[in-house]
Steps between C-alpha positions, in 0.01 A plus 500: 500500500156661503355212291610259783266671744155331602195661635246771413759779512748332263643757271507774750824633643546643858798691648509426877693759700347411827667359812406313817137352479192681379653622166698174420191286562293725284755428211521146609113454451524677154782249404294195608223649292750468194656847468874510450616682814849663511611561864745792516718484802763761612863398525443423879203273410145481643570497873248231566733246345689481821201489739454195724394221467721393221526196268836435356620861577184674348216638692182285467301818487696616187453147343123526554446862402710493172384202315452515116751782451817587315757699687737777396739735699472867419609797691225772444711758680759480220462652150548180319274296733216752458544516136465120486202503726326760275568291189357191677199696604428582142447137425268424797136508554500524884730637762485413871695711767450549882745768588408794722313779319729725296792256475424389145448869392834599643673222307321617186295189486162631600165439332492831302848442351430140396157583368654739258729234357260208530131616512379148521684419821293434813695629802414338833626705812464314824556692814450462875278787585384649150646758273382800707491607863750537769609139497519463115878487512537264793614141447278216627494135570224248566515507884520883497186523293317234711574740790408824321185383333343367816539144370699386785266640767233239411750198495598292789340359811262722700678737740838425351748734336462630144565203278573457123509212243881486486527162324341583161568863415122524457485865404785480254311212322172686520662808347639289214158356430354846490781627270473198262115543463559873434758434235266253328223771505752748345580252224130470423478870473798513271313275260245795451741801517830362378669683789648392821457681839639524849351271750556573859448253783604536866526255779287721716204485248544122468492470877181697515345307217566185695338641805182625329273296722684627814472863372127445445463358847671810656350781286156341445440315827735677745667160564871569560706196390682325780711188520279193520750213426329269248152639567304744276294786646160423333463122520508261784631227500754601232843402632754224553429251786761275651419130477668189637779530246489826297287806431194504272318810366129520522271758349121551550352759263129476585245343723464197261864432536475553875241223530719272281803591722311405813413163339866442405623548851203313651377796702138548391416708815734768376286544183201623700695692773373861477859635563612340165174498299622744234823650358454821698428299826799281448731797441363674814574180705831404328688437813236267645462301187879449451531382859246230425650398177868491573476195732272318254746520211787370715312167548568389137778523236478771230436252218194365688347843533578572139300200385203557724498865383507404132206261548299778661604767239689709745804688361816368658863441425795352679797734565779348291877560539706523181638154534146362491347756265763466221435128461121522516332328201315823416821699478692220311242434230457876425876557490482778742863456614763520225824307524768650282832346390735794507861537378630685805297386790396149438129406537290773647126506604291813458138586475360387164285690250202683657296462186455268198410581139350248266643642189819692602650293772767649733819369650720571790877546431788544736629841620802635315862528606633854552568645157430171330352678184703820496706391197180381309309825552796734458575329162133566396537865591835572364377619153259753664761605750749557218242713301427707817872569558552591143205748512624656809 
């Protein structure tokens, strides 16, 4: 089936031992890039299959995170299951796992073991807190990491409780993006050395990478991040404003855009007001400026403000809900939402491909049924397993 794959990674094979979100999405991205991804589930299955919400009895999270994969059932805690997994790893270019530190080594499936039997294998280990330190063996999920990494302390409305982006699994997805780019870098290195290596990625490091500007503000400028709602700390105005019907986001990066913004809202006097004459001044008088702007924006609908902002060259964007966003001409013409006809779940809608290649186009394929390809893969491995048993 390798020759049926499309995309720049066609011809590469991945063994995906991961569960939940960060690991499965890493492997899913590799699959959408064209690699043949074989998801190995334990007999009990990947627990996220039964998370809510569901579509036709399967978690929508599982459907989204496990596109472009085959699926087999193996019990790595059993002798036969481990033997089959090792034989499968011999045929693979990449491995993705996100178990706690030390789990794979105890099972006899760690990097050092597999590197001996398949020196070209690139072994990606995704963890919550990193391979070392007092928390290295702790499990982790997206909201836990948002709390631990300080991410949640800068979210939400001012003076509100600690908040988190609960809708998107933001740090899971960020970790997967970091892991995927790291794997691709390791593939490039293998072209030179001929050898695979271990790639270690943690949710904590991905969370810090996503907060690099916040870290710079705190360590370099002594500015402790605090919840600001939709505002940013260094620009004003740079937030969402309520209009007659829905919200609109407006950003002013410099004094030229400030003058243009004042023209857009027909408030020329503000452009020469000493309290707002520079970015530094506007930040210092944030509350005063917002108190002036909020009632102005409520006098017109969002689309009106968008058009006058566009004419003046002021960055602005209407806040869409998914039911309007998914049907927007920009999204439709670029096929940013994928609609898949599936055998088990009917038509499903998921995010489309995040990139496009002119010479090696990619596709999105439905997530597999539990153990759907066990028979196919085990038949492929049967000769090698028979030789291994004979040698033993």
